[in-house]
N, C-alpha and C positions, 0 to 999 in steps of 0.2 A: 458587391460592387466595392471597386477598389477607392482608396482615399483620393487617388490622382483623378479618378473619373469624376468622383464628386466634386472636387475641386475645379476641374474642367467646366463640369455642367454650370455650377454656380457662377463661374468666371465669365463664360461666355453667355449667360442668360443676362447678365448685366450690361456687357460690353455690347453686344448687339440689341437686345430688345430695348434697353435703357438709353443707350447712346444714341442710336440710329433709328429708334422708332420701328423696329423688325420685330413682331412677335416671335418668341424663340422657336415655337413648335411649326411655324410657317418657314422660317430660314433653316432649321434641319431638315425639313422634306424637300426643299428647294436644292439645297446642296447635296443629299442624298436620300432619296425616297425610300429606301428601305432601311428602316431602323427598327427591325422587329429584333434584330440579335445584338448580343452585347458589341461584336466586330463591327456591325453596321453603325451602332450609335458611336462608337470610336471614330470609324471614319468620316462621320457627320459633323463630330466636334472638331476634328483637324482641318476639314473643308471649311466650317466657319471661323476657326481661328485664323486660318490663312487670309480668307475673305476680310476680317477684323484688320490683319496687319496691313494689307493693302489700302483700305480706307483710312487708318490712321497715318499712314505714309503719305498719302495723298494730303490729307488735312495739315501735316507739319508744316510750320514756317519758322526757317531757322533764324529770322530775327524776332519771332515773338519771346519773350523773356519770362521765365518764371519770378513770381512775386519774390521781392525781397524785404527783409526786415531790419529795424534798428536793432543794436545789440542788446538793449533791454529785454528784447522779445525771445533770446536764446532760452531753449529748455535746459533747464539744471536741477536735479542730474538729469544725462542724458540716457536714455533709456537702451541697453544692451540687446543686439538681436543677431542671431546668425543661424545657420542650419544646424548648430550644435550648442548645447549649453555653455554658459560662459566660463565653466572650469576647465573647459578642453580648448580655450583660447591658444592659439600655436605662436611660439616666439618666432624670431625672425631665424632665418637658417644661417649659419654660417658662411661667409663668402657670399651673401646674397647679391644679386645684380638683377635689374630688370630687363629680361631677353626682349628682342624684337623678332620678328618673323615675318614671312609671306611676302607680298608685294611691295617690298620696302628697299633702298639702294645701300642704306646702312645699317648694318645688322650687328654693329658693335653694343654688347651690353652696357645698361646704364648704371652708375652707382647714385646715391642720392645726392651726393655734393655736386655731381654733374646737372643732375635735374633741378637744382636750385640755381643754375646760371642760366635757365631759360624764363622767358617771361611769365611772372607771376600773377595770380589773380585772387581776390578774396571774395566769399559770397556768403551772406546769413539766406538761407534757403530752408523751404519744408522739406523734411525726408517724409514721404508717404508711403507706407508700409499697405501691401497687399492685403493685410489682417485686418485692416481698418481703422488702424490709429496713425499719428503721426506726431512730429516734433520739429522743432527749429533748431537748426545747429549753424554753425560758423566753421567754415573749413576753407583752406588757402593751399595753393598749388598751383603746377603748370597747368596752361591751357592746353588741352588736349590736340586743338587744332595746330598750336605753335609745336607741339612734339611731334606731330605726324608730318609736318612740313620739314622738321630739321632732319629726320630719319628719311626723307625723300620718299614718302608713302605715295601709291599709287591713290590718290584722291577720288577717281573715278571706280575705285573698287567698291561693291556694294556694303561690305561687312567689315566689322573691326572685332575681333573677339579677344578675350580675357580670361587666362589661366592663371588661377592662385594656387598657393603652395599648401593652402589648407584642404584642397581638393576641390574648391567651388570653381563655377566657369561660368562665363555668359558671354553675349554678344549684343552688339547694336550697329543700326546701319550708319552709312556714312554720314548721312546729312545731319545726324544726332552728335556724333562724334565731332563735328565741326561747328557745331553749336557754341556760341560765346561763354555760354555757363558750365560748358563740360571741361572738368578739369581732373588732373591727376594730382588727388589731394595728399599734401605732405603733412599739412599742420589742422589741428581740430583744435576750435577755442583758444588760438593764439599759441600753442604748445605742440611741439613736434608729435605727428601719430602715437599713441600708445598701441600695444598689442589688441586691447579689446575693439580699439576704434578703426583696426586694419593696416598698422604699420608692416613696412615701413612706407607704403604708398598704396593708395586706394584709387579708386573710379568714382567721381562724384558727378551723379548727371539729373539735376531737379526737375527735368522735364520728362522723366520716366520714374515708374514706381521703384520704391527701395531696392527690392530685390535685384536691380539693374546696375546698382553703385556697389560694383565688387570691391571686397577687400583684400588684404594681404596679397598684391599682385605679384605673379612671377614672370608673366610674359604677355605680350601683346603682338597679336597677328592681324595684319591687313590680308583679306583674301575674297575671293571672288565665289567661293564653295560656301553653302549656308553652315553656319557653325554650332548653331544650336546653344545649350547651355545647361546647367544642372538642372534648374527649375523648368527651362522651356521644354527640355525632353522628357518632363514628366506631366506635361499639358498646361503649363501657364503660357498665357498668351506672349508671343515674342516682343512686339514691338512696345508695349506697357506704356503707352504714354499717359499723361495726366495733364 
């Protein structure tokens, strides 16, 4: 059995069984009765994940804030985490600009200096990893809502996707993108982002699991087509709220 299938089983069992009180074996048979083959199991898992996404989206409230903490609660040293080891951290590409695409009226790429002219916000929030650990960090940067409004994004489009220059990608729902704690982080712990922490700009979204807070952003796209993501395409829950 593949690692992605094991991961999917464990995650779905938790999401559906624990969060909603639905027995895992019952949910599988409800979504797809024929689970006697690997393909049948995979299809059942995908059906349950889609169901899980719909339930989480329905329960999401844009005014519900993630817990914040005092400066003394910040975790130091902060743990590095990525889909590659630390020695493979990418430097910022020469001539980097943040690209925008999709359903937006202004597609001019952005420099860091330009991003700093937009409304800024700071937060001390908990980064919760899907692996089971968490830590508290201090981030500041541009409100994603303000950025989307500035580029004339279609705020009725359902998805916002993020492509990174380290090969990573993810996507979120528009309601989460407009949440008051969702930011394009430019600083970490009072200093401009270092490569380890996602320089020059990263997504920081404390209402979702940590793998949604993509680092090393290269492009943002507003779209009506489901974009998936690096881990989501391997079986991780797409909505991944906390």
